[in-house]
N, C-alpha and C positions, 0 to 999 in steps of 0.2 A: 330292814334289808334293802339294799340298793338295787333298783331295777335297771337293767342295761338300757342305755339310750340308743335310739336309732340314729346313725350318723346323718348329718344334714343332707349330704348328697342323695341318700336314699329317701329321705323325707320329701325332697324336691321332686325326685322321680315319681314317687307315689302321688304327689299332688298333680303332676303332669298327666299321669295315666288316669287318675280319678276325674280330672277336668275333661279329658277327651271322652270318657264314658258318659259323664253327666251331660256334656254338650251334645253328644250324639242322641241321647235319650230325649233331651229337650227339643232337638231338631225334629224329632218324630211327633212331638205334641206341641204344635205351634200356639195353641190356646194359652197354655201356661208359660210359654217361652218368654214373652215380652216382660211380664212382671218379674220373673226370676232373674232375667238378664239385667234389667235396669235397677232393681232393688237389692239384689244379693251379689251376683257374680261380677258385674262391672265395678261396683264400689270396692269389692274385695281386691281386685287387681289394681284399681286406681290408688287405693290406700298405700299399697306396697311401693308403687313407683314414686308417689309423692314423698313417702318417708325417706326413700333413698336419695331423691333429689334434694331433700331438705338438709342432709348432712354433707353433701359433696362440697359446697362452697366453704364452710368453716374448716373442713379437713384440708382442702387444697391450700387455702390461705395460710392457716397456722403452720402446716408442714413446710410450705415453701419459705416462709419468713424465717422459721427456725433453721432450716437447711442452709439458707444464705448467711444469715447473721451469726448463726452458731458456729459454723465450720468453714463455710466457703469464702472465696474471694471473687471479686468481679471478673478477673482474668479467667479463672477456672470456669466460672459460670458462662462466660462468653464463648469459651471453647466448646463446652458441653452443648450450648444452644446451637451453635453452627453445625456441630456434628449430628445432633438430633435431627435438625431440619433437613440436612443433606441425606441422612439415612431414610427419613420419612418420605422425602420426595422420590428417592430411587425406588423404594418398596411399593408405594402406592401407584407410581407410574407403571411399574412392572405388573401390578395387579390389574390395572385397566387394560394393558396390552394382552395379558393372559386371558382376560374375560372376552376381549374382542376375537382373539385367535380361536378360542374354544367355541364361541358363538358362530364364527364362520365355518368351523369344521363340523359341528354337530347340528347346526341349523334348528334352534329350538322353536322358531315360529313357522317354519316351512310345513305346509300340509295341514295346518290347523284351520278348521272351518270357523269363520267369524261368527256364523249364526249359532254355533254350539256353545259359544262363550257367554258366560254370565257376567255382566258388568256390575261392578259394585260402586255404590256412592262413596266418593272420597272427599274429605274436606282437607285441603292443603293447609298446613300450618303457615302462617305468614312468616316469610323469611327474607333475609337480605342475601340469601345464598344464590340469588339469580345469576345472570351472566356478568359477574363482577370482574374487573381487572385486578391485577395484583396490588395496585395503588390503593383502591377502595378497601380491599381486604385488610391492608396494613393500617389504614386510617381507622377502620372499624374496630381494630383490636384495642386502640387506646380509648379508655372510658372518659367521657366528659363528666360523669358523676359516678364515683365508685360504689356508692350505696345503691344506686339504681342498677348498676351492673351486677352487684351481688343479688339484688332482689329478682332480677331476670334470669339469674343463673348463667350469665355469659362467662363461661370458663376462661376463655382467652383474655378477656378484659380483666378479670379477677387476678389471673396469673401475672399479667403485665404489672398491675398495681402491686401485687405481692413481691415481685422481683425488685421494683423500685423502692418499696418500703423496707424490704430486707437489706438492700444495699445501704439505705439511709441509716438503719439501725446499726449495721456493722461498723459505721463510721463514728458512732457515739463512743464516749469514754466507757471504760469497763463498768463503773458503778451505775451508769445510766442504762447501759445495754443489757446487763444481766437480768434485772427484774422483768424487762419486756420479753426476753427469750424464755424465761422460766414460766411466765403466765401463758404464753402461746404454746409452749411445750405441754403444759398441763391441759390446755384446751384441746390440743390434738389427741392426747392420750384419753381424755374424757370422751371425745367424739368417736374414738375407736371402740370404747365400751358401749356407746349408744349403738354403733353399727352392729355389734354382736347381739344386742337386744332386738334390733330390727330383723336381723337374719333369722331369728326364731320364728318370725311371722312369714318368711319368704315362701314356704310350701303352700300356704293359703293363698297368697298373692298369685303364685304361678297357677294354682288350681283355677282361680277366678278368671285370669286372663285367657288361658287356653280354652276354658269352657265357653266363654263368650264367642270366640272365633268359630269353634265347631258348631255351637248352637245356631249361629247366624247363617253359616254357609253349608254345613253338612259335608258329606263326602262326595256327593254327586258332582259338585262344582269343580272337583279336583281333576276329573278324568280328562277334559279337553286340554288342561294345562299340565298334565303329568310329564310331558316331555320337557317343558321349561323347568319344572321342579327337579327332574332327574339331571338335566344339564347343569343346573346351579350346584347341586350336591357334588357332581363329578368334578366341576371346576374348583370347588372349595377344598375337596380332598387332594386334588392335584396340586393346588397352590400350597397347601399346608405341608405336604410331603416333599415336593420338589423345591419350591422357592424358599419357604421358611426353613425347611429341613436343610437345604443347601447353605443358607446364611448361618444357621446354627452350627453346622459341621465346620464351616470355614472359620468360625469364631471359637471353635473348640468347646461347644456347649452341646449337651444332650437334649434335643427338643422333646423327646418322650419323657425324660427325667423332669424337665420343666413342666410339661403337661400333667404329669402325676402330682407334682407339687401344688398346682393350682386347679386340680380337678373339680373341687367344689365350685370355684368361681366360673369355670367353663360350663358346668352343668346348669348353674343358675343363669348365666348369660344366655345359654341356649334356650332354656325353658321360659325365661321372662322376656326375651328379645329386647332387653335394655342393657346396654353396656354401662350406663351410669349406675345401675343397680349393684355392680360389683367393684366399682373403682376403689372405695375405701379398703375393702378386704384384699383386693389385688395388691395395693400399695404395701399393706402389712405383710402379705405373703412374700413379696419380692425382697423386703428387708430381711425376713427370716431365711430367704434363699442366699442372702449374703451381699445383695446390692446395696451400696452406701445410701443412707436415708436422703441426703441432699440430692443425689442423682435421681432416686425414685420420685421424690417430691416434685422435681422439675419435669423429667421425661414423660412420666405417665399422664399428667394432666394435659401437657402439650400434645402428646400422642392422641388423646381423645378428640382433638380437633383436627390434627394434621395427618394422623396415621390410621385411617379406617380402611384396613386391607379388604375386609369382607364387603363393605359398601362399594369400594372402588371396583372390585371384581364383578359385583352384580351390575354396576353401572354399564359396563361393556356388554354383558349378556342381555340385560333388560332392553337396552337401546336397539341392539340387533334383533331381538325378539319382536319388538314393535315394527321395525322396518320390514322384517320377513313376513309378519302377519298381514301387512298391507301390500305386500309384493313390491316394496320400494328397494331398489338396488343401490347400495352405498359403495362407491368406488374406494380404492385404496387411499386416494387423496382425501376423500370425505372422512374416512375413518382416522386418518392421521390427524386431521383437524379436530376430530372428536376427542382424541386423546388429550390435546392441549386444553380443550374446553372442560373436559372432565377433571383434569388435574386441578384446575382452578375452582370449578363448582363443588368438588368434593371436599375442599378445605373449609374448615369452620363449621362442618355439619355437627349437629348436636347428637350426643349418644342417647337419644330417646326414641321410642318406637314410632314408626311412621314418617320419620324425617326424610327417609330416602326418597319419598315421593316428590319432595320439593326439588331435590338435586336432579332426580330423573326427569322431572318436567322441564327444568332449566336446560338440561342436555338435549331433550327431544325438541324443545322450541328452537334452540340454536342450530339444530340439524334440519329443521323444517319438517319434522315428523309429527304425525297426528297425536295430540295429547290424550285423545280418547283411549289409546292403547293402555294407558296407566290404569284405567277403570277395570280392564280385564285382568290385569296383574293383581289388582288390589284384593280381590277375593281370596287368593291363595298366597298373597305376599307374606303373610305371617309364617307360613311353612318354610319360606326361603330366608326370612328375616332372622329366624332362630339360628341356623348355621352361620349366616354372615355376621351376626352379632358375636357368636362364639369365636369366629376367626378374628374379628376386630380386637377382642380381648386378648387372644393368644398373641397377635401381632404386637399389641401394646405391652405384653409381658416380656416378650423376647427382646424388644427394643432396648430397655434399660440394661438388660444383661449384656447385650452386644456392645452397647456404648461404654459400660463399665469395663469390659475387656479391652476395648479400644483405648480407653483412658489409661488402664494399667500398663498397656504395652508401650505407651509413649513416655512413661516415667523412666527414671534411671534404672530402678529395680522392678522389672515386670513381675506382677503377681500371677502365678499360674493358676489355672482353674482345671480341675479334673473333670472330664466329661461325666455327666450324670450327677455331679455334686454341685452344691451351691458355690457362690464366690466367697472365698474366705481370705 
């Protein structure tokens, strides 16, 4: 007899709830907390993140090369690239401005007593995302050693090489080109099978990650920062409904229809706080939604570096929170300059937990704000990283659908898309 299987989305939710309960219990018994966190819970979460990061590079590389060499041509790719970057730039800049406007209106840092805040020790990942100019960012994309870029998981560099290699393969004769494409197509399909194997482990990974956070900080550390948490959630809901909802409506897409289609990925992104964890599944889901594979293979990985809507939104709120916390008044001119700084520092951020601290520290440093403010946010950042990651994923799911519509409309025979349905 076949026992009914619990859907993955519910397994992840159960893992999340169980992790919060176990974490709260361990927080009450500090004697046994250290051993449990370092030997059981932390490894359970780390294993999941490492498994997901392990498969991202082979999937991105194989899908991209097949997409370009198998169907695409250089001119179409160039057009999609320009449109994607233009779209990403507009949306992330809007997110930063929305974050600053909401931060000014709701004042998340005003009235918070510094003495009541609990600082957390944070280790910043070493990053080149400092205050770089556009030139350095562009130079940084080109890998001097592609094997090294793959080993480090530098998505943009891998993407750059995959585009060049794909264009090279597409210029080969038919008999030379076909075997390469077939091998890489098989690699990408095999990696999608590996993804579904890893997804079966995701509820345990989510359980471990959330349990560590709650065990270390408990619920008492949340109270002084409750206003910041609330403001972040309000901003994310507003941005989703108004900005992304508006873009979707303008493009003739049902945002809620898309959200229903990728609900498993949104729940996993929310509970794991890692957008890299859902990239392979997201690409597969967008193909079943009807977006052409070459377009998905290009737009989604590029979006992971250039289109982090949730992170951009939180940059504005987090920066103003620190300024208000220390009673520093930022003029309109200061904030306009901040927008330019944030647009640059937010590009090339990795879709891994905790990377926001690097971007936030670069932004605070450029504005002359105290970096100690990050330590106060660190304790509860996990609670804000969960919705910002889900928003990053939603933004990167909407982008290829919008760009596919844009592409369809510029052809001689536009392909209509019914709202609420995929692209067909």
